[in-house]
TIBAMAR-348450 format. One record per residue (C-alpha): x, y, z negated. Coordinates in steps of 0.001 Angstrom, whole numbers, plus 500000, padded with zeros to 6 digits. Each point is the difference from the previous one (the first is absolute). Example, Ala and Ser with C-alpha at 12.3 -4.5 7.8 and 13.67 -1.06 7.14 Angstrom:
BEGIN
<east = 512300	north = 495500	up = 492200> .
<east = 501370	north = 503440	up = 500660> .
END
This chain:
BEGIN
<east = 503391	north = 405400	up = 435303> .
<east = 499310	north = 498063	up = 496789> .
<east = 500978	north = 501292	up = 496412> .
<east = 503544	north = 500036	up = 499197> .
<east = 501929	north = 497843	up = 497438> .
<east = 500176	north = 501952	up = 497018> .
<east = 502452	north = 499189	up = 497105> .
<east = 499610	north = 501127	up = 496530> .
<east = 503354	north = 498636	up = 499014> .
<east = 498437	north = 497420	up = 497645> .
<east = 502087	north = 497972	up = 497649> .
<east = 497518	north = 497480	up = 498595> .
<east = 501218	north = 498452	up = 496764> .
<east = 496454	north = 498639	up = 498774> .
<east = 499658	north = 498209	up = 503131> .
<east = 503016	north = 498001	up = 499206> .
<east = 498418	north = 498664	up = 496933> .
<east = 498504	north = 496410	up = 500129> .
<east = 496910	north = 499783	up = 502296> .
<east = 497608	north = 499246	up = 496875> .
<east = 500570	north = 503714	up = 499132> .
<east = 497871	north = 501381	up = 502796> .
<east = 498036	north = 499096	up = 503245> .
<east = 501455	north = 500973	up = 503445> .
<east = 497499	north = 501800	up = 502141> .
<east = 499593	north = 503228	up = 502149> .
<east = 497408	north = 502658	up = 499299> .
<east = 496649	north = 499700	up = 501830> .
<east = 499888	north = 502568	up = 502841> .
<east = 497295	north = 502564	up = 499924> .
<east = 497850	north = 501229	up = 502675> .
<east = 500697	north = 503721	up = 500239> .
<east = 502735	north = 501470	up = 497834> .
<east = 500272	north = 503713	up = 499369> .
<east = 502850	north = 501577	up = 497899> .
<east = 498271	north = 501981	up = 497254> .
<east = 503022	north = 500866	up = 497665> .
<east = 503745	north = 499512	up = 500369> .
<east = 502418	north = 500813	up = 497334> .
<east = 502915	north = 501201	up = 502102> .
<east = 502246	north = 501105	up = 497006> .
<east = 499728	north = 496416	up = 498443> .
<east = 500842	north = 498563	up = 503473> .
<east = 503004	north = 501931	up = 499958> .
<east = 500844	north = 498953	up = 496425> .
<east = 499613	north = 496317	up = 500975> .
<east = 502487	north = 500621	up = 502967> .
<east = 497285	north = 499911	up = 502779> .
<east = 499903	north = 502638	up = 502681> .
<east = 496519	north = 501583	up = 499940> .
<east = 500289	north = 501337	up = 503691> .
<east = 500860	north = 496577	up = 501140> .
<east = 497130	north = 498364	up = 498104> .
<east = 497119	north = 502535	up = 500482> .
<east = 499040	north = 499006	up = 503672> .
<east = 499525	north = 496584	up = 498889> .
<east = 499016	north = 500446	up = 496336> .
<east = 496299	north = 499311	up = 500400> .
<east = 500941	north = 496488	up = 501348> .
<east = 502819	north = 499312	up = 497517> .
<east = 498084	north = 501128	up = 497012> .
<east = 496873	north = 497941	up = 501001> .
<east = 501965	north = 496738	up = 500518> .
<east = 499420	north = 499971	up = 503685> .
<east = 503570	north = 500541	up = 500808> .
<east = 502639	north = 498371	up = 497673> .
<east = 503482	north = 501243	up = 499748> .
<east = 502081	north = 497546	up = 501822> .
<east = 502071	north = 499252	up = 496664> .
<east = 496800	north = 499611	up = 497885> .
<east = 499428	north = 496564	up = 498277> .
<east = 496425	north = 500460	up = 498743> .
<east = 498840	north = 498216	up = 496926> .
<east = 497307	north = 499887	up = 497340> .
<east = 501292	north = 499548	up = 496525> .
<east = 498652	north = 497416	up = 497506> .
<east = 499149	north = 501032	up = 496505> .
<east = 497547	north = 499365	up = 497082> .
<east = 498609	north = 502152	up = 497397> .
<east = 498017	north = 500775	up = 496922> .
<east = 497020	north = 502295	up = 501229> .
<east = 498169	north = 501508	up = 496986> .
<east = 501666	north = 497460	up = 497795> .
<east = 498808	north = 496941	up = 502090> .
<east = 502681	north = 498003	up = 501791> .
<east = 499711	north = 499333	up = 503647> .
<east = 502723	north = 497469	up = 501173> .
<east = 500030	north = 501190	up = 503651> .
<east = 499524	north = 503480	up = 501165> .
<east = 502755	north = 501220	up = 502414> .
<east = 500023	north = 502519	up = 502837> .
<east = 496369	north = 499422	up = 501230> .
<east = 500130	north = 503147	up = 502364> .
<east = 503518	north = 501129	up = 500076> .
<east = 503035	north = 498978	up = 502029> .
<east = 503543	north = 500745	up = 498999> .
<east = 501809	north = 500986	up = 503266> .
<east = 503495	north = 500064	up = 498628> .
<east = 502397	north = 501941	up = 497975> .
<east = 502330	north = 502848	up = 500759> .
<east = 502918	north = 501592	up = 498309> .
<east = 499103	north = 503704	up = 499674> .
<east = 502477	north = 502865	up = 500251> .
<east = 500780	north = 499589	up = 496373> .
<east = 500992	north = 496475	up = 500237> .
<east = 496781	north = 498733	up = 498482> .
<east = 498121	north = 497045	up = 501163> .
<east = 496272	north = 500788	up = 500760> .
<east = 497205	north = 497898	up = 501304> .
<east = 497594	north = 501114	up = 502638> .
<east = 496681	north = 498396	up = 499793> .
<east = 496750	north = 500262	up = 502033> .
<east = 496864	north = 500104	up = 497783> .
<east = 496577	north = 498937	up = 501875> .
<east = 501805	north = 497879	up = 502628> .
<east = 497583	north = 497154	up = 500092> .
<east = 499467	north = 496563	up = 498405> .
<east = 502824	north = 498115	up = 498579> .
<east = 500036	north = 496532	up = 498161> .
<east = 499340	north = 501924	up = 496785> .
<east = 496974	north = 501831	up = 501106> .
<east = 497497	north = 497703	up = 498308> .
<east = 496672	north = 501507	up = 501118> .
<east = 501410	north = 503233	up = 501040> .
<east = 500121	north = 501314	up = 503569> .
<east = 503581	north = 501373	up = 499515> .
<east = 499052	north = 503391	up = 501049> .
<east = 499920	north = 503472	up = 498434> .
<east = 497850	north = 502861	up = 500272> .
<east = 500777	north = 503593	up = 500472> .
<east = 498921	north = 501410	up = 496629> .
<east = 502485	north = 497886	up = 497857> .
<east = 502687	north = 500566	up = 502515> .
<east = 499878	north = 503772	up = 499831> .
<east = 499581	north = 499794	up = 496240> .
<east = 503210	north = 498034	up = 499623> .
<east = 501936	north = 502162	up = 502632> .
<east = 498993	north = 503094	up = 498033> .
<east = 500487	north = 498788	up = 496275> .
<east = 503216	north = 498038	up = 500601> .
<east = 501581	north = 503039	up = 501737> .
<east = 498729	north = 502299	up = 497156> .
<east = 501620	north = 497469	up = 497463> .
<east = 503386	north = 500205	up = 501904> .
<east = 499860	north = 503780	up = 500033> .
<east = 499357	north = 499786	up = 496071> .
<east = 503252	north = 497984	up = 499745> .
<east = 498211	north = 496708	up = 499024> .
<east = 501429	north = 496870	up = 501359> .
<east = 497471	north = 498824	up = 502638> .
<east = 499422	north = 498169	up = 503318> .
<east = 499938	north = 502603	up = 502789> .
<east = 497687	north = 500329	up = 503171> .
<east = 501622	north = 500183	up = 503346> .
<east = 497030	north = 499933	up = 502224> .
<east = 496215	north = 499721	up = 500294> .
<east = 498380	north = 498540	up = 503110> .
<east = 496263	north = 499696	up = 501008> .
<east = 499210	north = 496815	up = 501747> .
<east = 496891	north = 500659	up = 502113> .
<east = 498326	north = 497126	up = 498117> .
<east = 497462	north = 500088	up = 497317> .
<east = 500539	north = 498333	up = 496522> .
<east = 496925	north = 498634	up = 498136> .
<east = 499825	north = 500627	up = 496278> .
<east = 496764	north = 501130	up = 498330> .
<east = 499481	north = 501685	up = 503541> .
<east = 501902	north = 500508	up = 503106> .
<east = 503294	north = 501981	up = 499797> .
<east = 502630	north = 501169	up = 502345> .
<east = 503023	north = 497664	up = 499942> .
<east = 503534	north = 501129	up = 499189> .
<east = 503480	north = 499010	up = 499145> .
<east = 502562	north = 501303	up = 497616> .
<east = 503709	north = 499459	up = 500361> .
<east = 501555	north = 499712	up = 496393> .
<east = 503445	north = 500456	up = 499018> .
<east = 501164	north = 498369	up = 496808> .
<east = 503306	north = 499082	up = 498145> .
<east = 498543	north = 496675	up = 500482> .
<east = 496869	north = 498085	up = 499587> .
<east = 500955	north = 497409	up = 497293> .
<east = 497440	north = 500323	up = 497076> .
<east = 499440	north = 498369	up = 496649> .
<east = 497473	north = 497895	up = 501804> .
<east = 502767	north = 498577	up = 502456> .
<east = 501686	north = 498541	up = 497061> .
<east = 496739	north = 498555	up = 498736> .
<east = 499218	north = 498335	up = 503340> .
<east = 503117	north = 497641	up = 499593> .
<east = 499671	north = 499538	up = 496197> .
<east = 496319	north = 498891	up = 500116> .
<east = 500994	north = 497398	up = 502632> .
<east = 502910	north = 498741	up = 497689> .
<east = 502445	north = 501106	up = 502741> .
<east = 502695	north = 501386	up = 497765> .
<east = 502573	north = 499640	up = 502730> .
<east = 497804	north = 502622	up = 501844> .
<east = 499943	north = 502119	up = 496848> .
<east = 503795	north = 499837	up = 499785> .
<east = 500619	north = 500741	up = 503690> .
<east = 497545	north = 503011	up = 499691> .
<east = 501725	north = 501233	up = 496837> .
<east = 503448	north = 499815	up = 501542> .
<east = 498550	north = 501874	up = 502997> .
<east = 498538	north = 502849	up = 497995> .
<east = 503113	north = 500369	up = 497871> .
<east = 502233	north = 500327	up = 503143> .
<east = 497588	north = 502411	up = 501676> .
<east = 498804	north = 502103	up = 497026> .
<east = 502165	north = 499516	up = 497109> .
<east = 503455	north = 499260	up = 501284> .
<east = 501644	north = 502005	up = 497222> .
<east = 498589	north = 497844	up = 497117> .
<east = 501990	north = 498993	up = 497157> .
<east = 498931	north = 496276	up = 499523> .
<east = 500656	north = 499981	up = 496238> .
<east = 500010	north = 496252	up = 499906> .
<east = 497083	north = 499436	up = 502384> .
<east = 499248	north = 501765	up = 503185> .
<east = 496202	north = 499297	up = 499771> .
<east = 499576	north = 501484	up = 496638> .
<east = 501977	north = 503087	up = 501281> .
<east = 497680	north = 500011	up = 502908> .
<east = 496915	north = 500165	up = 497611> .
<east = 501497	north = 502756	up = 498087> .
<east = 500761	north = 501967	up = 503328> .
<east = 496501	north = 499532	up = 501057> .
<east = 498721	north = 501153	up = 496720> .
<east = 502140	north = 503159	up = 500106> .
<east = 498650	north = 500907	up = 503386> .
<east = 496349	north = 499288	up = 499325> .
<east = 500327	north = 502184	up = 496710> .
<east = 501363	north = 502817	up = 502011> .
<east = 497371	north = 499672	up = 502564> .
<east = 496950	north = 499772	up = 497783> .
<east = 501419	north = 502914	up = 497970> .
<east = 500149	north = 502137	up = 503147> .
<east = 496522	north = 499087	up = 500924> .
<east = 498810	north = 501100	up = 496481> .
<east = 501667	north = 503245	up = 500301> .
<east = 498121	north = 501028	up = 503090> .
<east = 496747	north = 498634	up = 499016> .
<east = 499897	north = 497237	up = 502529> .
<east = 497712	north = 496861	up = 499641> .
<east = 501148	north = 497062	up = 502245> .
<east = 496671	north = 498309	up = 499535> .
<east = 500939	north = 496496	up = 500838> .
<east = 503093	north = 498878	up = 498114> .
<east = 499847	north = 496458	up = 500965> .
<east = 503224	north = 497895	up = 499894> .
<east = 499753	north = 499796	up = 503797> .
<east = 500032	north = 503787	up = 500118> .
<east = 503120	north = 500572	up = 497718> .
<east = 503259	north = 500190	up = 502176> .
<east = 503197	north = 498598	up = 498525> .
<east = 501883	north = 502904	up = 501346> .
<east = 498049	north = 502467	up = 497875> .
<east = 498143	north = 501771	up = 502697> .
<east = 496170	north = 501037	up = 499906> .
<east = 498443	north = 497621	up = 502392> .
<east = 496301	north = 499624	up = 501281> .
<east = 497978	north = 503215	up = 499780> .
<east = 496493	north = 498545	up = 499922> .
<east = 497971	north = 501105	up = 497195> .
<east = 502539	north = 502493	up = 498785> .
<east = 499382	north = 503698	up = 499036> .
<east = 501230	north = 502944	up = 498021> .
<east = 498357	north = 501268	up = 496880> .
<east = 498367	north = 503456	up = 499909> .
<east = 498874	north = 500465	up = 496337> .
<east = 502247	north = 498101	up = 497712> .
<east = 498672	north = 496981	up = 498399> .
<east = 501956	north = 496780	up = 499077> .
<east = 496900	north = 497709	up = 501056> .
<east = 499922	north = 501504	up = 503550> .
<east = 499148	north = 497463	up = 502406> .
<east = 498933	north = 500256	up = 503735> .
<east = 499820	north = 496446	up = 501243> .
<east = 496544	north = 498842	up = 500988> .
<east = 501165	north = 496441	up = 499500> .
<east = 501607	north = 500368	up = 496439> .
<east = 496878	north = 499672	up = 498112> .
<east = 501754	north = 499541	up = 496569> .
<east = 502774	north = 502725	up = 500340> .
<east = 502774	north = 497484	up = 500032> .
<east = 502083	north = 502448	up = 502139> .
<east = 498889	north = 503306	up = 498424> .
<east = 502640	north = 502728	up = 499715> .
<east = 501040	north = 499426	up = 496400> .
<east = 500110	north = 496176	up = 500526> .
<east = 502668	north = 500171	up = 502727> .
<east = 503098	north = 499391	up = 497623> .
<east = 498335	north = 496897	up = 498313> .
<east = 499169	north = 498565	up = 503375> .
<east = 503461	north = 500613	up = 501303> .
<east = 501158	north = 498224	up = 497014> .
<east = 497479	north = 497112	up = 500528> .
<east = 501211	north = 499591	up = 503749> .
<east = 503631	north = 499727	up = 498793> .
<east = 499079	north = 497262	up = 497774> .
<east = 498584	north = 498275	up = 502928> .
<east = 503536	north = 500506	up = 501819> .
<east = 501749	north = 498731	up = 496947> .
<east = 498088	north = 496791	up = 500174> .
<east = 501117	north = 499217	up = 503330> .
<east = 503626	north = 500776	up = 499293> .
<east = 500313	north = 498003	up = 496676> .
<east = 500285	north = 496588	up = 501644> .
<east = 503056	north = 501073	up = 502033> .
<east = 501841	north = 501772	up = 497197> .
<east = 503237	north = 498381	up = 499197> .
<east = 499579	north = 500909	up = 496243> .
<east = 498628	north = 497556	up = 497407> .
<east = 496291	north = 499720	up = 500246> .
<east = 499295	north = 501580	up = 496654> .
<east = 502474	north = 502716	up = 500502> .
<east = 498808	north = 500808	up = 503542> .
<east = 496386	north = 500257	up = 498567> .
<east = 500953	north = 502229	up = 497144> .
<east = 502190	north = 502320	up = 502148> .
<east = 497263	north = 500195	up = 502744> .
<east = 497441	north = 500785	up = 497309> .
<east = 502215	north = 502730	up = 498658> .
<east = 500206	north = 501554	up = 503566> .
<east = 496248	north = 499910	up = 500454> .
<east = 499273	north = 501404	up = 496358> .
<east = 502754	north = 502575	up = 500583> .
<east = 498319	north = 501317	up = 503118> .
<east = 498024	north = 502456	up = 497861> .
<east = 503030	north = 501608	up = 498528> .
<east = 501405	north = 500292	up = 503528> .
<east = 496848	north = 501475	up = 501315> .
<east = 499632	north = 502297	up = 496944> .
<east = 503689	north = 501283	up = 500364> .
<east = 499350	north = 500853	up = 503801> .
<east = 496488	north = 501412	up = 499400> .
<east = 500841	north = 502322	up = 497113> .
<east = 503311	north = 501217	up = 501792> .
<east = 497887	north = 500998	up = 503003> .
<east = 497261	north = 501692	up = 497631> .
<east = 502740	north = 502066	up = 498325> .
<east = 501026	north = 501288	up = 503447> .
<east = 496262	north = 500792	up = 500733> .
<east = 500076	north = 502023	up = 496884> .
<east = 503038	north = 501897	up = 500803> .
<east = 502195	north = 498278	up = 497324> .
<east = 503581	north = 499367	up = 500912> .
<east = 500923	north = 498023	up = 496944> .
<east = 498457	north = 497456	up = 497702> .
<east = 498663	north = 500478	up = 496439> .
<east = 497999	north = 497698	up = 497722> .
<east = 496745	north = 501997	up = 500262> .
<east = 499804	north = 499846	up = 503861> .
<east = 497818	north = 496862	up = 500176> .
<east = 497495	north = 501402	up = 497591> .
<east = 500005	north = 503280	up = 501969> .
<east = 499219	north = 498245	up = 503246> .
<east = 497178	north = 497876	up = 498451> .
<east = 498388	north = 503081	up = 498299> .
<east = 499769	north = 501780	up = 503367> .
<east = 498585	north = 496887	up = 501752> .
<east = 497569	north = 499555	up = 497239> .
<east = 498905	north = 503807	up = 500527> .
<east = 499837	north = 499435	up = 503678> .
<east = 497937	north = 496957	up = 499708> .
<east = 497359	north = 501734	up = 497497> .
<east = 500088	north = 503093	up = 502140> .
<east = 499734	north = 498251	up = 503352> .
<east = 502868	north = 502062	up = 501217> .
<east = 501367	north = 499220	up = 503389> .
<east = 503249	north = 497920	up = 499777> .
<east = 502070	north = 501358	up = 502985> .
<east = 498905	north = 503822	up = 499417> .
<east = 500489	north = 499839	up = 496297> .
<east = 503817	north = 499088	up = 500432> .
<east = 500555	north = 502158	up = 503055> .
<east = 498688	north = 502947	up = 498136> .
<east = 501914	north = 499266	up = 496824> .
<east = 503139	north = 500880	up = 502208> .
<east = 499018	north = 503679	up = 500207> .
<east = 498695	north = 499949	up = 496398> .
<east = 503424	north = 498872	up = 498785> .
<east = 501693	north = 503062	up = 501177> .
<east = 497123	north = 502549	up = 499560> .
<east = 497505	north = 499595	up = 497322> .
<east = 497677	north = 502173	up = 501929> .
<east = 499401	north = 497156	up = 502356> .
<east = 498221	north = 498044	up = 497290> .
<east = 496670	north = 501027	up = 501154> .
<east = 500442	north = 498021	up = 503153> .
<east = 500660	north = 496944	up = 497985> .
<east = 497250	north = 500651	up = 497392> .
<east = 497412	north = 500344	up = 502752> .
<east = 500404	north = 496340	up = 500804> .
<east = 498866	north = 498952	up = 496622> .
<east = 496472	north = 499774	up = 498778> .
<east = 501343	north = 500983	up = 496689> .
<east = 502737	north = 502284	up = 500390> .
<east = 500636	north = 500323	up = 496499> .
<east = 501412	north = 496512	up = 500149> .
<east = 502714	north = 501109	up = 502337> .
<east = 500773	north = 503111	up = 497936> .
<east = 500969	north = 498076	up = 496802> .
<east = 502071	north = 497595	up = 502126> .
<east = 501805	north = 502818	up = 501997> .
<east = 501272	north = 501510	up = 496715> .
<east = 501745	north = 496638	up = 499070> .
<east = 501227	north = 499743	up = 503528> .
<east = 501600	north = 503357	up = 500114> .
<east = 501619	north = 499434	up = 496687> .
<east = 501548	north = 496997	up = 501578> .
<east = 501134	north = 501722	up = 503128> .
<east = 501724	north = 502666	up = 497872> .
<east = 502292	north = 497202	up = 498617> .
<east = 501622	north = 499995	up = 503191> .
<east = 502113	north = 502543	up = 501905> .
<east = 498680	north = 499807	up = 503544> .
<east = 499564	north = 503167	up = 501885> .
<east = 496530	north = 500556	up = 501473> .
<east = 500999	north = 499746	up = 503597> .
<east = 501463	north = 496422	up = 499509> .
<east = 497190	north = 498809	up = 497878> .
<east = 497355	north = 501196	up = 502617> .
<east = 501832	north = 498505	up = 502893> .
<east = 500503	north = 496695	up = 498217> .
<east = 496378	north = 499832	up = 498943> .
<east = 498802	north = 500751	up = 503442> .
<east = 502247	north = 497135	up = 501407> .
<east = 498158	north = 497396	up = 497983> .
<east = 496479	north = 501331	up = 499669> .
<east = 498533	north = 499912	up = 503614> .
<east = 497533	north = 502692	up = 501045> .
<east = 498259	north = 497720	up = 502322> .
<east = 499006	north = 496305	up = 499893> .
<east = 497772	north = 498074	up = 502322> .
<east = 496703	north = 501317	up = 498240> .
<east = 497416	north = 497385	up = 500419> .
<east = 497303	north = 502499	up = 501626> .
<east = 502590	north = 501298	up = 502488> .
<east = 501007	north = 496421	up = 500912> .
<east = 496404	north = 499404	up = 500830> .
<east = 499437	north = 503017	up = 501935> .
<east = 502970	north = 499440	up = 502317> .
<east = 499001	north = 496163	up = 500462> .
<east = 496438	north = 501027	up = 500722> .
<east = 501299	north = 502575	up = 502533> .
<east = 502085	north = 497313	up = 501751> .
<east = 497423	north = 497292	up = 499783> .
<east = 496822	north = 501805	up = 500819> .
<east = 501261	north = 502568	up = 502563> .
<east = 503362	north = 498666	up = 501049> .
<east = 501643	north = 503168	up = 498697> .
<east = 503354	north = 499498	up = 498680> .
<east = 501113	north = 503584	up = 499314> .
<east = 498605	north = 500061	up = 496299> .
<east = 501947	north = 496700	up = 499375> .
<east = 503184	north = 501629	up = 501461> .
<east = 499513	north = 503221	up = 497936> .
<east = 499595	north = 498125	up = 496762> .
<east = 502876	north = 497680	up = 500814> .
<east = 502172	north = 503110	up = 500793> .
<east = 499263	north = 501471	up = 496461> .
<east = 500581	north = 496836	up = 498311> .
<east = 503369	north = 499443	up = 501510> .
<east = 501202	north = 503237	up = 497990> .
<east = 498050	north = 499446	up = 496651> .
<east = 502510	north = 502026	up = 497800> .
<east = 500153	north = 503051	up = 502215> .
<east = 498879	north = 503245	up = 498429> .
<east = 497738	north = 500769	up = 503031> .
<east = 498022	north = 496856	up = 499291> .
<east = 498662	north = 501740	up = 496626> .
<east = 497576	north = 502116	up = 501909> .
<east = 498923	north = 497493	up = 502423> .
<east = 496562	north = 498851	up = 500086> .
<east = 501082	north = 496426	up = 499610> .
<east = 501466	north = 500705	up = 496576> .
<east = 496545	north = 500875	up = 498442> .
<east = 498118	north = 497582	up = 497878> .
<east = 496827	north = 498410	up = 501619> .
<east = 496704	north = 501718	up = 499623> .
<east = 498141	north = 498549	up = 497056> .
<east = 497438	north = 497981	up = 502073> .
<east = 502782	north = 498161	up = 501789> .
<east = 501965	north = 498853	up = 496821> .
<east = 498462	north = 496405	up = 500146> .
<east = 502047	north = 498002	up = 502529> .
<east = 500126	north = 496336	up = 500760> .
<east = 502495	north = 498190	up = 502343> .
<east = 499519	north = 496702	up = 501988> .
<east = 502080	north = 497397	up = 501022> .
<east = 500697	north = 500336	up = 503762> .
<east = 500321	north = 496277	up = 500709> .
END
């Protein structure tokens, strides 16, 4: 008996756009697929039945067995990569199977990454190897648990084939779930060809799919730019609040829907420093931690350039208003960032001195090489019990710098009438105990890659799924890295 006809309940809106938006093709089958990870909770959320999928999951998530209602396509897009424009990128190793309407009524893409060559592959083989697949699964699910908008990971499958990079690696596929895969670079793809009918079609599609509640205010495309700016400002602020460094904020890696997408050279800070950078390919620090708001604004300007020709406003007015949106990004970002930082410090109201209080702490952390995550987590206990200061002080090479700041912080806390229990709980809800510490990520990946042992990976994933939990404070995964492991570099998995 052959495999069954499996239906995902797809309702594929992107495939109904003009054919120049994508290439129709099926994934390239793999030799010997084995299911390594399956996110049953996410499958339920998507309206899929895990018990019905699991017998065939290794085939479905390898691309060897297609859902009967799939319409597989590779999406076209362009992009600025490290500031240099590339007019044709596109899904060079990914296939969008289709879209489902999840249990909350939201439309979600289901995409295979590592599914073989497409017309956009250029010189690539279209495949992925196991290390980056496991990294994206782990970090994206951790970001979701942290409450940060992100693509999700539904499954990881090994292929039984090798992938050649600097050496030979085991092949794998990741099944990625996203609000959509439309990027700033998607708009650039049509704009750079002078195809403004395509830009308009894409903009109308994005408004209907992601921003249906927009108030046009005279021009729907200016309103779209404003809405994207708001989502990007919120997203980058959330990254900064947990010490996340995306690492490759090219315009083709910035999703219009405002989700974190593409977990290549990403990592989390240990000791705080605004110039923190992990990517081996970012030689000039373009995408360093502190540069992320500026890069988001730069990317937004590139989106504005694509939308200007289709705005109904007078050209001069359209330019002025679009420029105001881009320049206003920093105010939007600062608003969201400061609001989140107040929460991290246990402040329930706003005061004029708050920005200075936050900056003073960050400067002391930078000078004292204090661990970013643990400093804020331990401040929760210190906020309600001054005797807990020692646990925070121990993180600073110069504890006296913390002492001076703590006096001003406590004076600020006393301005608010908030009981200790409420303050502690609120701070623990925004200051995680555990993040994907780089040295632990490498340990669990090494165990999986070198010995085929997935238990360390599963254990870390389990802890990261509950990053706020009090039990996580005492977890070995919460500890800062040993000094000799502080230097860390990430590499692009393509």
